[in-house]
Steps between C-alpha positions, in 0.01 A plus 500: 500500500728795495394828642527781252377782717847628593604502138191691407569736782848555372383553147233742621763685700733520201215625281402765752862603535538524123187707464600728784852526366363583157288771643784641701728489201244671287470778746871524546584487131244758401697823534309802619429735214733792486334817626369700212563870504192706566323599186583852419225712349561550132687816438270768379576632166676827521235769519506709190606854573215751486445668169654847474293817508635610160653346189877475556690761303709244312192323366276792406592518133437127460168498689358843423650581162779731396281812516396456861676819618289723274166332579218681679319174576378444855383172649242518775303264719306495826522295817301480820566404859411618850718811462316640198418479132835550329565650156841391370689638200820411315658709222672324212786753481579404861507127429139459615601571860187467712393794714190578706302794367238486778362279777134589544304439821277681748556546875262336742426183301601160635572338163686179426541614139431809291372413156413706194541575132701754304552624147762727340412800283630553145805699606620217722555753779181465704317205652143511624436246775206382707579311821332372814539244779440147377200464732312765299408221261278351773265801501302563178483875550876522560584266214292699251590856604721502810858484369725805533648677197843656448718637220870413515774680310728213396795733439499704821306271735241766583172356625172691467204341674159596365162568655366207301418139571485224244403143431751222555394340171792385287434762230501808726685724437527494120761698306508589131673740265568811704557594861151406614357192667145387571403383848181295542249489784202265525192441708478176696220246535326704768418780252154509345643577158834406347717798415854600404703814558803572282753760613774627270825572683754737343838386627683809384266794554665755726778246576246314707225258416157659516179307480240620254124504544356148529303373202195310629362225277220250531593134503844348523772639275840329525858510366484877445805671345557848355422501127534800271287775658296265718508155658489153344336233714308173495122523543313176458602327175643818354808718502372855533641849500371721780499875451539772762120518533465124556369423152598153376604435142536131401837412347493120473254218569643194671409138571538544874581779740828650372781559745865605531458804275828654380565792267794489259705777343283494186195611698335155488343293776630147557299271727421140591168339410366168619399308189432154642469300820870534575626679191599861456587730212718809491316764297584850382266784414637728231328746266153364567595134450582219743756235405617185677874484566560185705312216668570264786377352822347783698680412824840488327512845339499865600592850381761749616577842355813710517480868584616574144191331353611149404252229598645159584306175480632297792461131571411230249313648204512404134525793262227479237623776269786741442520722803512879467815672615343614827412143608751222574477138607843416644394174663584606856342403832135588549563724801781699336494881516638712219764764574431864424662494153407142423863381483453238773237305688515435874371209707514542879401288799582473868834338572356295787195362322578138591551583869309814597615674819318415821445679830681828542681447170168529320507874570839551342576616146499215248771498229389465141655281231480652153578376151563766234490373144664737252313451173790620282743236628258233618698467824359508852654665805393364840514772763388555859302804610485578872233766566641795690866405472584748224235776483471738208506782755592458867335830591167418330474138601291579815235671284352162416397454865333840539127503570282510191265800472222247453537423874515864610239647266269619781769611741458871416127526570391680820334185634818297450708769664273510805516122531877500467530772766270317741675165469780426744794284392548375856144427613329180378158661548343609174453870574339578166225243547131586469354221714445520876750226585832557320710214373811423704370652822599316818252703709184481294426157365183353359444211740280209395489244784321169464245461784358161602271334244599763244238752616557854616214678671335521837403254764127428541480759772632775278852498641793508261689177467865471585718566198309801368696750296507793742878521506630817670796521262268559207401843628208476262133429521430150621530230234212263572362239268156526660467849352468335162186312598319674787229730368503711814639519853492178698227507767615549855518184711296460814537263793527144382693589188190532284448813284204723577214474256145611475189284520436259216217611268184289547466205266867498399680169529844507653758398243867462570681808376862445402753749624647674196801609703589136556381339182675663204533204269498567126174445322281584805305824527312620809176666395204592724602274783541184292777326320482519122736258329632635174526266207840416366793267539613672821180409691581318823291285741324659796665518836232314687691503826513880488123519450434257785718707733309816414164330556620369835609849610166652404312240706700570815300702758612857531 
């Protein structure tokens, strides 16, 4: 029989060689992939150049209309940041070039933003503004009557700060037909009775705003604006007229609390009324009658009035009847503000809304993006307003940072003058203090050490414990906790450390007497030599170890 093992070995060797060769060939044939170039980040789209501060001269006739040079219209808006509450203006005859009329703030406040409200009087020349640090909204008393008040001349940039504080509510101040505005003040929840004070500010009297006598009213009266010879406001479910003596005359009855009161050039009152769960109606009071002008979703509509007396319905509202000439519904954004002559509406917002500044940049001035829609042409100009870059008046720009008289009202009194004279700008010690230990003193300090076991008093023998408050630096009478509890002087100690005492009356049983100087727990009273535990949640268990120690000391031979 033939042996096949060598043949098989040869075949196996050939097979292994073929497999190995195939593998080697595969590796050898497979070319290494060509190195790919590193992925480059996609090129960012070219950043759009910032919008100009004014409409370019070559495009003004197309955007603003052919009569733009002769127009007296003035756009205005407000902005806030850490540098102040800014009032910005732009005149149409100057291509709506944005300028800063005033930047309002107060020294001494660490504010991340100054917020406020403003309105423009009928002439379009004066703005009445209320402003405050943003954190004032966290305190009810500051939110309702703590904001500062100022009158700004939009033409000259003059700022007049008033001895008057206001609410930060959205409707204060309120302007109407004339050079007056109404500033509102309210009580907060801590008051026993709800009340409102209305103050009429004359923006033109004596070339300076002067606050009139406050008109005190019971209850909450909102959305107050000057109206004829008095004030129109919302009180409950009514629009009322308030006379100089505080008498209320109902004008219109509403479905809900009316708000956003505006007066038009015909002497009528236009306002919003909530007529459903989420529905609102624009109404107008005229000649003793109230008529509905437009309806819509309450959150999607608003009102804005020009200084000349045209009321604009902004947002999404469906007109329900032919509108009078003093009311228009141009279908613009809800937060649009009408210009002084009603020839344009302005929408403004921070330029860096998507990426607010952080860190130190948060304290810088924030540019404002504005859109000015000219109603005559239907065209919109997108402009940038940078507060402070182009002031109305360089010389008067610092007036916005002067101290309000509301902060220095008591500075002229004799008491304030004595305090100011006594205070030292270089010494941290409060010289004008009235307490025995002044704040900031490094010599006299109220020390409160923590002795062992939390008790401050005397040892059983009458000796003061270590850690008592007789500190020589106090230079005052000794501060000792035991004075709060000991009814009289501590008996003198005799040999053995036991206080002297007289003989025990016959028939009296010796009871352990707690030491009031050592046991000052809440809820325990020491009366007639015994411990009386007061009732209440602060009652604590007896210190039995303390009582046993006192009994043991009494039993020791003298």
